Backbone as ProteinMPNN parsed JSONL, in Angstrom:
{"seq_chain_A": "MSSEIADGITPAGGNDGDIQKQTAMLADLRKDLESAADMVNQIESIRGQLENLRPLLRNNADARSTADDLDKKLTDIEDNLIQRKFTGQGQDTTRFPPKLISKIGYLAGGVGSGDFPPNTQQVEVQMLFKAQLASLRKRLDDVVSGDLGGFNRMLREKNVGNVVAVSP", "coords_chain_A": {"N_chain_A": [[0.819, -1.192, 0.0], [1.989, 1.209, 0.691], [3.562, 1.71, -1.5], [1.665, 2.364, -3.393], [0.748, 4.821, -2.479], [3.094, 6.261, -2.655], [3.319, 6.336, -5.409], [1.532, 8.257, -6.113], [-1.109, 7.586, -5.812], [-4.02, 7.647, -3.985], [-5.245, 6.076, -0.963], [-8.036, 5.841, -1.25], [-8.453, 5.57, -3.927], [-8.311, 7.56, -5.918], [-6.09, 9.501, -7.997], [-3.358, 11.902, -7.837], [-3.786, 13.804, -9.881], [-6.538, 13.525, -10.328], [-7.552, 14.435, -7.903], [-6.659, 17.05, -7.961], [-8.202, 18.069, -10.075], [-10.721, 17.812, -8.927], [-10.427, 19.542, -6.72], [-10.014, 21.958, -8.051], [-12.511, 22.324, -9.281], [-14.127, 22.498, -7.013], [-13.123, 24.851, -5.882], [-13.885, 26.658, -7.844], [-16.665, 26.409, -7.677], [-16.991, 27.431, -5.151], [-16.309, 30.124, -5.581], [-18.473, 30.813, -7.196], [-20.566, 30.509, -5.354], [-19.858, 32.511, -3.523], [-20.116, 34.759, -5.152], [-22.857, 34.674, -5.72], [-23.865, 34.977, -3.116], [-22.924, 37.545, -2.575], [-24.52, 38.95, -4.366], [-27.076, 38.54, -3.257], [-26.692, 39.86, -0.814], [-26.303, 42.489, -1.757], [-28.799, 42.976, -2.931], [-30.469, 42.748, -0.669], [-29.505, 44.885, 0.838], [-30.242, 47.09, -0.768], [-33.039, 46.731, -0.836], [-33.608, 47.039, 1.885], [-32.983, 49.735, 2.233], [-34.909, 50.851, 0.577], [-37.189, 50.166, 2.006], [-36.79, 51.696, 4.288], [-37.144, 54.203, 3.204], [-39.837, 54.399, 2.667], [-41.66, 55.752, 4.542], [-40.998, 58.419, 3.957], [-41.924, 58.664, 1.41], [-44.637, 58.45, 1.404], [-46.528, 60.381, 0.687], [-46.219, 60.673, -1.98], [-47.211, 59.387, -4.773], [-46.083, 58.566, -7.251], [-43.314, 58.168, -6.71], [-43.532, 56.251, -4.71], [-44.753, 54.158, -6.118], [-42.749, 53.642, -8.015], [-40.701, 52.801, -6.306], [-41.908, 50.473, -5.314], [-42.046, 48.946, -7.681], [-39.329, 48.652, -8.226], [-38.533, 47.224, -5.958], [-39.975, 44.861, -6.408], [-38.731, 43.864, -8.733], [-36.149, 43.393, -7.747], [-36.724, 41.509, -5.755], [-37.651, 39.405, -7.319], [-35.295, 38.615, -8.624], [-33.765, 37.879, -6.406], [-35.322, 35.771, -5.425], [-34.68, 33.797, -7.214], [-32.189, 33.153, -6.458], [-32.124, 32.453, -3.706], [-34.139, 30.549, -1.403], [-36.766, 32.03, -0.024], [-38.963, 31.39, 1.442], [-38.996, 29.866, 3.774], [-40.438, 28.376, 6.61], [-39.798, 27.235, 9.008], [-41.247, 25.306, 10.171], [-40.873, 22.66, 9.63], [-40.402, 20.251, 7.024], [-39.941, 22.135, 5.043], [-38.142, 21.997, 2.931], [-39.384, 20.216, 1.324], [-41.778, 21.44, 0.712], [-41.019, 23.84, -0.526], [-39.078, 24.544, -3.313], [-35.488, 24.114, -3.755], [-33.218, 26.808, -4.418], [-30.86, 28.541, -6.579], [-28.41, 28.996, -5.068], [-28.535, 26.975, -3.108], [-28.545, 24.761, -4.763], [-26.026, 24.912, -5.993], [-24.437, 24.537, -3.745], [-25.215, 21.918, -3.079], [-24.258, 20.533, -5.304], [-21.507, 20.972, -4.93], [-21.145, 19.486, -2.6], [-21.533, 16.899, -3.595], [-19.432, 16.707, -5.449], [-17.256, 16.901, -3.76], [-17.322, 14.551, -2.322], [-15.667, 12.339, -2.558], [-12.466, 11.019, -3.637], [-12.14, 11.662, -6.349], [-12.168, 12.813, -9.775], [-14.427, 15.388, -10.989], [-17.422, 14.152, -12.466], [-18.804, 13.793, -15.813], [-21.5, 14.656, -15.822], [-21.605, 16.278, -13.533], [-19.89, 18.339, -14.299], [-21.323, 19.385, -16.466], [-23.674, 20.241, -15.19], [-22.588, 22.184, -13.533], [-21.852, 24.061, -15.465], [-24.377, 24.814, -16.393], [-25.368, 26.028, -14.061], [-23.525, 28.134, -13.833], [-24.231, 29.631, -16.079], [-26.842, 30.382, -15.375], [-26.288, 31.904, -13.099], [-24.764, 33.962, -14.219], [-26.698, 35.134, -15.843], [-28.531, 36.063, -13.917], [-26.856, 37.86, -12.608], [-26.474, 39.744, -14.64], [-29.112, 40.663, -14.932], [-29.46, 41.839, -12.393], [-27.455, 43.809, -12.454], [-28.473, 45.361, -14.547], [-30.884, 46.279, -13.399], [-29.874, 47.759, -11.252], [-28.281, 49.704, -12.553], [-30.082, 50.843, -14.357], [-32.99, 50.982, -13.444], [-32.665, 51.605, -10.658], [-30.952, 53.772, -10.889], [-32.627, 55.618, -12.233], [-34.634, 55.871, -10.299], [-33.177, 57.039, -8.218], [-32.588, 59.512, -9.417], [-35.154, 60.576, -9.465], [-35.592, 60.763, -6.714], [-33.653, 62.68, -6.005], [-34.702, 64.939, -7.257], [-36.781, 65.4, -5.578], [-35.564, 66.113, -3.318], [-34.72, 64.041, -1.618], [-32.74, 61.613, 0.008], [-30.423, 59.408, -1.719], [-30.611, 55.948, -2.778], [-28.2, 53.643, -2.063], [-26.261, 51.497, -3.94], [-24.449, 49.094, -2.95], [-21.723, 47.576, -4.26], [-20.408, 44.301, -4.754]], "CA_chain_A": [[0.0, 0.0, 0.0], [2.825, 2.395, 0.718], [4.036, 1.981, -2.859], [0.589, 3.043, -4.102], [0.743, 6.21, -2.046], [4.289, 6.874, -3.224], [3.098, 6.521, -6.846], [0.532, 9.302, -6.329], [-2.464, 7.032, -5.714], [-4.5, 7.71, -2.608], [-5.897, 4.828, -0.543], [-9.425, 5.793, -1.691], [-8.513, 5.208, -5.328], [-8.033, 8.647, -6.855], [-4.683, 9.901, -8.052], [-3.146, 13.328, -7.581], [-4.438, 14.576, -10.946], [-7.983, 13.501, -10.07], [-7.834, 15.286, -6.751], [-6.447, 18.429, -8.405], [-9.399, 18.455, -10.84], [-11.797, 17.968, -7.945], [-10.149, 20.748, -5.95], [-10.235, 23.108, -8.931], [-13.953, 22.527, -9.445], [-14.652, 22.966, -5.73], [-12.738, 26.261, -5.741], [-14.73, 27.405, -8.773], [-18.009, 26.426, -7.093], [-16.942, 28.366, -4.017], [-16.375, 31.473, -6.152], [-19.856, 31.028, -7.623], [-21.362, 30.711, -4.139], [-19.535, 33.836, -2.988], [-20.712, 35.74, -6.058], [-24.3, 34.646, -5.494], [-24.109, 35.559, -1.796], [-22.728, 39.001, -2.722], [-25.707, 39.473, -5.036], [-28.156, 38.559, -2.258], [-26.39, 40.949, 0.129], [-26.557, 43.752, -2.439], [-30.251, 43.105, -3.054], [-31.028, 43.002, 0.665], [-29.134, 46.248, 1.215], [-31.095, 48.03, -1.513], [-34.418, 46.567, -0.387], [-33.69, 47.638, 3.212], [-33.026, 51.185, 2.056], [-36.237, 51.177, 0.035], [-38.145, 50.062, 3.116], [-36.58, 52.859, 5.159], [-37.626, 55.404, 2.503], [-41.298, 54.377, 2.516], [-42.349, 56.852, 5.243], [-40.732, 59.687, 3.274], [-42.59, 58.65, 0.101], [-46.063, 58.138, 1.565], [-47.369, 61.392, 0.039], [-45.821, 60.784, -3.373], [-47.633, 58.133, -5.406], [-45.135, 58.166, -8.289], [-42.097, 57.648, -6.091], [-43.91, 55.017, -4.009], [-44.972, 53.148, -7.146], [-41.441, 53.3, -8.571], [-40.018, 52.014, -5.268], [-42.539, 49.152, -5.299], [-41.614, 48.235, -8.886], [-37.923, 48.318, -8.025], [-38.509, 46.154, -4.962], [-40.473, 43.64, -7.046], [-37.676, 43.354, -9.622], [-35.082, 42.864, -6.906], [-37.23, 40.297, -5.111], [-37.691, 38.352, -8.334], [-33.919, 38.13, -8.801], [-33.383, 37.206, -5.158], [-36.065, 34.513, -5.335], [-33.994, 32.81, -8.029], [-30.932, 32.827, -5.789], [-32.363, 31.801, -2.412], [-35.526, 30.236, -1.057], [-37.136, 32.955, 1.058], [-40.251, 30.987, 2.01], [-38.869, 28.923, 4.872], [-41.328, 28.646, 7.742], [-39.241, 26.67, 10.223], [-42.239, 24.37, 10.699], [-40.569, 21.308, 9.157], [-40.723, 19.898, 5.638], [-39.808, 23.271, 4.142], [-37.443, 21.602, 1.709], [-40.358, 19.503, 0.499], [-42.789, 22.409, 0.278], [-40.462, 24.914, -1.337], [-37.904, 23.998, -4.013], [-34.225, 24.814, -3.545], [-32.853, 27.79, -5.439], [-29.531, 28.383, -7.159], [-27.343, 28.862, -4.072], [-28.648, 25.634, -2.528], [-28.173, 23.788, -5.792], [-24.571, 24.947, -6.134], [-23.916, 23.891, -2.542], [-25.456, 20.481, -3.19], [-23.3, 20.039, -6.292], [-20.193, 20.964, -4.286], [-21.121, 18.34, -1.696], [-21.351, 15.695, -4.404], [-18.08, 16.711, -6.032], [-16.291, 16.717, -2.68], [-17.618, 13.357, -1.523], [-14.669, 11.285, -2.739], [-11.184, 11.472, -4.166], [-12.217, 11.432, -7.783], [-12.458, 14.049, -10.507], [-15.856, 15.562, -11.285], [-17.861, 13.392, -13.634], [-19.335, 14.594, -16.927], [-22.758, 15.28, -15.426], [-21.313, 17.358, -12.591], [-19.322, 19.45, -15.07], [-22.42, 19.973, -17.246], [-24.554, 20.955, -14.263], [-21.874, 23.391, -13.125], [-21.953, 25.024, -16.564], [-25.749, 25.335, -16.351], [-25.461, 26.937, -12.924], [-22.747, 29.332, -14.18], [-25.039, 30.417, -17.018], [-27.942, 30.963, -14.601], [-25.718, 32.938, -12.241], [-24.395, 35.096, -15.077], [-27.947, 35.768, -16.266], [-29.044, 36.797, -12.765], [-25.941, 38.984, -12.38], [-26.787, 40.75, -15.657], [-30.393, 41.258, -14.558], [-29.248, 42.715, -11.241], [-26.702, 44.98, -12.923], [-29.399, 46.191, -15.33], [-31.807, 46.932, -12.467], [-29.122, 48.755, -10.477], [-27.853, 50.834, -13.388], [-31.233, 51.468, -15.005], [-34.13, 51.289, -12.569], [-32.236, 52.291, -9.441], [-30.449, 55.083, -11.306], [-33.798, 56.47, -12.475], [-35.284, 56.128, -9.006], [-32.351, 58.014, -7.492], [-32.802, 60.827, -10.039], [-36.458, 61.028, -8.98], [-35.425, 61.149, -5.313], [-32.901, 63.939, -5.954], [-35.63, 66.013, -7.625], [-37.667, 65.614, -4.438], [-34.675, 66.387, -2.186], [-34.673, 62.868, -0.735], [-31.458, 60.919, -0.155], [-30.344, 58.324, -2.682], [-30.416, 54.563, -2.397], [-26.843, 53.291, -2.433], [-26.106, 50.105, -4.36], [-23.111, 48.636, -2.6], [-21.37, 46.461, -5.146], [-19.497, 43.349, -4.108]], "C_chain_A": [[0.863, 1.257, 0.0], [3.381, 2.711, -0.662], [2.959, 2.68, -3.677], [0.564, 4.53, -3.74], [1.946, 6.937, -2.635], [4.129, 7.146, -4.713], [2.019, 7.563, -7.133], [-0.894, 8.795, -6.284], [-2.874, 7.058, -4.251], [-5.16, 6.388, -2.247], [-7.344, 4.722, -1.028], [-9.545, 5.512, -3.193], [-8.218, 6.312, -6.312], [-6.552, 8.954, -6.891], [-4.578, 11.408, -7.864], [-3.831, 14.204, -8.625], [-5.94, 14.652, -10.753], [-8.355, 14.473, -8.957], [-7.615, 16.755, -7.116], [-7.642, 18.927, -9.22], [-10.571, 18.701, -9.903], [-11.626, 19.269, -7.169], [-10.395, 22.001, -6.79], [-11.721, 23.384, -9.099], [-14.567, 23.044, -8.143], [-14.311, 24.439, -5.494], [-13.604, 27.14, -6.644], [-16.168, 27.5, -8.25], [-18.067, 27.385, -5.907], [-17.024, 29.81, -4.515], [-17.798, 31.794, -6.597], [-20.767, 31.271, -6.424], [-21.109, 32.089, -3.541], [-20.153, 34.932, -3.845], [-22.222, 35.824, -5.84], [-24.652, 35.272, -4.144], [-23.923, 37.08, -1.834], [-23.945, 39.638, -3.388], [-26.871, 39.577, -4.053], [-27.924, 39.693, -1.266], [-26.666, 42.309, -0.492], [-28.062, 43.998, -2.551], [-30.872, 43.452, -1.703], [-30.7, 44.41, 1.144], [-30.035, 47.269, 0.521], [-32.535, 47.948, -1.015], [-34.616, 47.164, 1.005], [-33.768, 49.159, 3.139], [-34.376, 51.629, 1.499], [-37.28, 51.157, 1.14], [-38.019, 51.269, 4.046], [-37.08, 54.159, 4.527], [-39.155, 55.494, 2.461], [-42.016, 55.491, 3.291], [-42.152, 58.209, 4.558], [-41.506, 59.803, 1.967], [-44.098, 58.487, 0.203], [-46.984, 59.143, 0.875], [-47.053, 61.562, -1.438], [-46.091, 59.456, -4.077], [-46.648, 57.647, -6.462], [-43.891, 57.514, -7.696], [-42.389, 56.329, -5.37], [-44.097, 53.876, -4.994], [-43.649, 52.698, -7.765], [-40.639, 52.455, -7.582], [-40.585, 50.599, -5.21], [-42.117, 48.315, -6.509], [-40.165, 47.774, -8.761], [-37.788, 47.161, -7.044], [-38.957, 44.827, -5.568], [-39.415, 43.035, -7.969], [-36.534, 42.738, -8.825], [-35.493, 41.563, -6.235], [-37.271, 39.137, -6.09], [-36.296, 37.767, -8.571], [-33.499, 37.333, -7.572], [-34.07, 35.858, -5.019], [-35.493, 33.426, -6.236], [-32.685, 32.359, -7.385], [-31.135, 32.047, -4.499], [-33.849, 31.514, -2.247], [-35.883, 31.086, 0.16], [-38.38, 32.5, 1.812], [-40.144, 30.012, 3.172], [-39.727, 29.349, 6.05], [-40.727, 28.193, 9.064], [-40.17, 25.646, 10.862], [-41.975, 22.929, 10.268], [-41.046, 21.111, 7.734], [-40.651, 21.081, 4.677], [-39.135, 22.877, 2.837], [-38.34, 20.784, 0.79], [-41.375, 20.47, -0.075], [-42.248, 23.406, -0.742], [-39.175, 24.435, -1.999], [-36.633, 24.789, -3.714], [-33.949, 25.762, -4.708], [-31.365, 27.661, -5.755], [-28.424, 28.199, -6.116], [-27.375, 27.473, -3.44], [-28.207, 24.568, -3.517], [-26.662, 23.747, -5.997], [-23.919, 24.263, -4.93], [-24.077, 22.379, -2.576], [-24.478, 19.856, -4.182], [-21.907, 19.96, -5.677], [-20.071, 19.784, -3.318], [-20.902, 17.037, -2.441], [-19.951, 15.599, -4.971], [-17.045, 16.397, -4.954], [-16.441, 15.43, -1.9], [-16.62, 12.22, -1.69], [-13.379, 11.885, -3.261], [-11.106, 11.251, -5.666], [-12.5, 12.748, -8.495], [-13.96, 14.183, -10.72], [-16.23, 14.742, -12.519], [-18.491, 14.333, -14.665], [-20.607, 15.326, -16.529], [-22.524, 16.442, -14.469], [-20.748, 18.583, -13.316], [-20.422, 20.155, -15.863], [-23.365, 20.773, -16.358], [-23.879, 22.243, -13.79], [-21.974, 24.458, -14.218], [-23.356, 25.635, -16.633], [-25.903, 26.357, -15.223], [-24.691, 28.234, -13.195], [-23.546, 30.243, -15.109], [-26.191, 31.09, -16.287], [-27.431, 32.107, -13.729], [-25.347, 34.169, -13.065], [-25.637, 35.856, -15.533], [-28.541, 36.603, -15.124], [-28.159, 38.006, -12.45], [-26.241, 40.107, -13.365], [-28.108, 41.442, -15.329], [-30.226, 42.233, -13.409], [-28.489, 43.974, -11.66], [-27.598, 45.921, -13.711], [-30.371, 46.949, -14.425], [-31.082, 48.042, -11.703], [-28.762, 49.957, -11.344], [-29.045, 51.565, -14.006], [-32.301, 51.917, -14.03], [-33.724, 52.071, -11.322], [-31.677, 53.677, -9.775], [-31.58, 56.066, -11.551], [-34.52, 56.832, -11.19], [-34.502, 57.168, -8.215], [-32.476, 59.41, -8.092], [-34.126, 61.427, -9.552], [-36.34, 61.509, -7.534], [-34.685, 62.48, -5.185], [-33.797, 65.127, -6.297], [-36.548, 66.365, -6.462], [-36.876, 65.902, -3.158], [-34.707, 65.284, -1.137], [-33.36, 62.168, -1.019], [-31.542, 59.739, -1.11], [-30.268, 56.961, -2.006], [-29.043, 54.178, -2.927], [-26.786, 51.801, -2.766], [-24.672, 49.69, -4.094], [-22.792, 47.455, -3.496], [-20.333, 45.59, -4.466], [-18.056, 43.56, -4.506]], "O_chain_A": [[0.507, 2.258, -0.622], [3.645, 3.875, -0.963], [3.269, 3.49, -4.551], [0.378, 5.385, -4.606], [1.837, 8.086, -3.063], [4.732, 8.082, -5.236], [1.629, 7.735, -8.287], [-1.811, 9.514, -6.682], [-2.159, 6.553, -3.386], [-5.592, 5.652, -3.135], [-7.84, 3.609, -1.203], [-10.644, 5.24, -3.677], [-7.897, 6.02, -7.464], [-5.837, 8.696, -5.923], [-5.589, 12.101, -7.748], [-4.398, 15.242, -8.282], [-6.553, 15.696, -10.979], [-9.326, 15.223, -9.053], [-8.332, 17.62, -6.613], [-8.052, 20.078, -9.074], [-11.318, 19.667, -10.059], [-12.59, 20.012, -6.984], [-10.925, 22.992, -6.289], [-12.15, 24.537, -9.065], [-15.427, 23.925, -8.166], [-15.13, 25.187, -4.962], [-14.007, 28.235, -6.252], [-16.809, 28.544, -8.367], [-19.071, 28.064, -5.692], [-17.734, 30.627, -3.93], [-18.278, 32.911, -6.4], [-21.639, 32.139, -6.47], [-22.044, 32.759, -3.103], [-20.658, 35.923, -3.319], [-22.79, 36.915, -5.784], [-25.628, 36.014, -4.041], [-24.679, 37.815, -1.198], [-24.354, 40.738, -3.018], [-27.572, 40.589, -4.022], [-28.861, 40.411, -0.916], [-27.206, 43.193, 0.173], [-28.536, 45.104, -2.294], [-31.707, 44.351, -1.613], [-31.528, 45.057, 1.785], [-30.53, 48.202, 1.154], [-33.178, 48.975, -0.797], [-35.67, 47.733, 1.287], [-34.518, 49.792, 3.882], [-34.916, 52.659, 1.904], [-38.15, 52.026, 1.201], [-39.021, 51.798, 4.53], [-37.403, 55.11, 5.239], [-39.7, 56.576, 2.24], [-42.912, 56.124, 2.733], [-43.05, 59.05, 4.581], [-41.722, 60.907, 1.467], [-44.773, 58.394, -0.822], [-48.108, 58.795, 0.513], [-47.555, 62.484, -2.082], [-45.296, 58.52, -3.985], [-46.397, 56.446, -6.564], [-43.472, 56.441, -8.13], [-41.581, 55.4, -5.417], [-43.655, 52.755, -4.742], [-43.451, 51.508, -8.012], [-39.974, 51.499, -7.979], [-39.834, 49.633, -5.072], [-41.859, 47.119, -6.38], [-39.819, 46.655, -9.14], [-37.017, 46.229, -7.274], [-38.378, 43.783, -5.27], [-39.228, 41.818, -7.98], [-36.013, 41.683, -9.188], [-34.702, 40.623, -6.154], [-36.957, 38.004, -5.724], [-36.146, 36.553, -8.704], [-32.943, 36.241, -7.691], [-33.461, 34.899, -4.544], [-35.79, 32.248, -6.039], [-32.144, 31.308, -7.729], [-30.408, 31.092, -4.225], [-34.698, 32.153, -2.869], [-35.351, 30.871, 1.249], [-38.807, 33.181, 2.745], [-41.142, 29.381, 3.52], [-39.745, 30.517, 6.439], [-41.096, 28.702, 10.122], [-39.91, 25.172, 11.968], [-42.804, 22.058, 10.531], [-42.003, 21.752, 7.301], [-41.244, 21.032, 3.6], [-39.507, 23.359, 1.767], [-38.068, 20.679, -0.406], [-41.788, 20.331, -1.227], [-42.933, 23.769, -1.697], [-38.269, 23.966, -1.31], [-36.692, 25.99, -3.452], [-34.395, 25.535, -5.833], [-30.695, 26.764, -5.245], [-27.579, 27.318, -6.276], [-26.322, 26.861, -3.258], [-27.567, 23.586, -3.139], [-26.083, 22.672, -6.155], [-22.963, 23.503, -5.084], [-23.184, 21.644, -2.154], [-23.935, 18.78, -3.933], [-21.2, 18.974, -5.884], [-19.016, 19.157, -3.229], [-20.168, 16.167, -1.974], [-19.35, 14.525, -4.974], [-16.064, 15.701, -5.218], [-15.746, 15.236, -0.902], [-16.739, 11.21, -0.997], [-13.222, 13.105, -3.319], [-10.122, 10.718, -6.18], [-13.011, 13.69, -7.889], [-14.688, 13.194, -10.639], [-15.466, 14.65, -13.48], [-18.68, 15.521, -14.405], [-20.776, 16.498, -16.865], [-23.175, 17.48, -14.583], [-21.086, 19.719, -12.987], [-20.451, 21.384, -15.925], [-23.804, 21.86, -16.733], [-24.535, 23.278, -13.664], [-22.163, 25.637, -13.915], [-23.506, 26.828, -16.899], [-26.496, 27.419, -15.413], [-25.153, 29.315, -12.828], [-23.543, 31.464, -14.953], [-26.489, 32.255, -16.552], [-28.07, 33.155, -13.633], [-25.596, 35.297, -12.64], [-25.625, 37.085, -15.601], [-29.0, 37.723, -15.347], [-28.666, 39.061, -12.068], [-26.264, 41.279, -12.989], [-28.214, 42.664, -15.433], [-30.781, 43.331, -13.437], [-28.85, 45.081, -11.259], [-27.502, 47.139, -13.567], [-30.65, 48.125, -14.658], [-31.62, 49.136, -11.531], [-28.921, 51.101, -10.917], [-29.008, 52.786, -14.159], [-32.489, 53.115, -13.819], [-34.353, 53.07, -10.971], [-31.9, 54.638, -9.037], [-31.505, 57.22, -11.127], [-34.963, 57.968, -11.016], [-35.086, 58.07, -7.614], [-32.472, 60.396, -7.355], [-34.212, 62.62, -9.264], [-36.913, 62.535, -7.167], [-35.045, 63.313, -4.354], [-33.671, 66.197, -5.7], [-37.037, 67.491, -6.369], [-37.436, 65.933, -2.062], [-34.719, 65.548, 0.066], [-32.912, 62.131, -2.165], [-32.605, 59.144, -1.285], [-29.912, 56.84, -0.834], [-28.756, 54.365, -4.109], [-27.21, 50.957, -1.976], [-23.788, 49.912, -4.921], [-23.506, 46.452, -3.493], [-19.493, 46.07, -3.705], [-17.175, 42.836, -4.043]]}, "name": "protein", "num_of_chains": 1, "seq": "MSSEIADGITPAGGNDGDIQKQTAMLADLRKDLESAADMVNQIESIRGQLENLRPLLRNNADARSTADDLDKKLTDIEDNLIQRKFTGQGQDTTRFPPKLISKIGYLAGGVGSGDFPPNTQQVEVQMLFKAQLASLRKRLDDVVSGDLGGFNRMLREKNVGNVVAVSP"}
């Protein structure tokens, strides 16, 4: 057995190259999880600011309506990243489907479960998740640069402070 280890073969059966491929994919999945979490944090920050502005906008139907539309767009993006409907009453994972962050985490768990390289299906699923994440990132960037920019212009005209979009 010691000769197998010396030849680069681990006791579990994978070789050094296999483990390097696995580690590379796990590192890439971690970056995707961090990117998705940054998006959720950015959305939550903006939505929190919108909520804090509501009392200031109560007498302005246009600004209130624009804030509501912005909040709805942000919530739609966030709902694709995380499952916000957890009740804590049990069986939530059965009642409400997992969203992208949970799916990426599940994939990482599968990839990391042995000393073998990712299989073809895992690589294909990762590519699907990357495409979904990129699409959601583009949607969020469009909302922040377009909708939020317009909303902030409206707020400045009314002498109300801007909503700050903290970028990751």
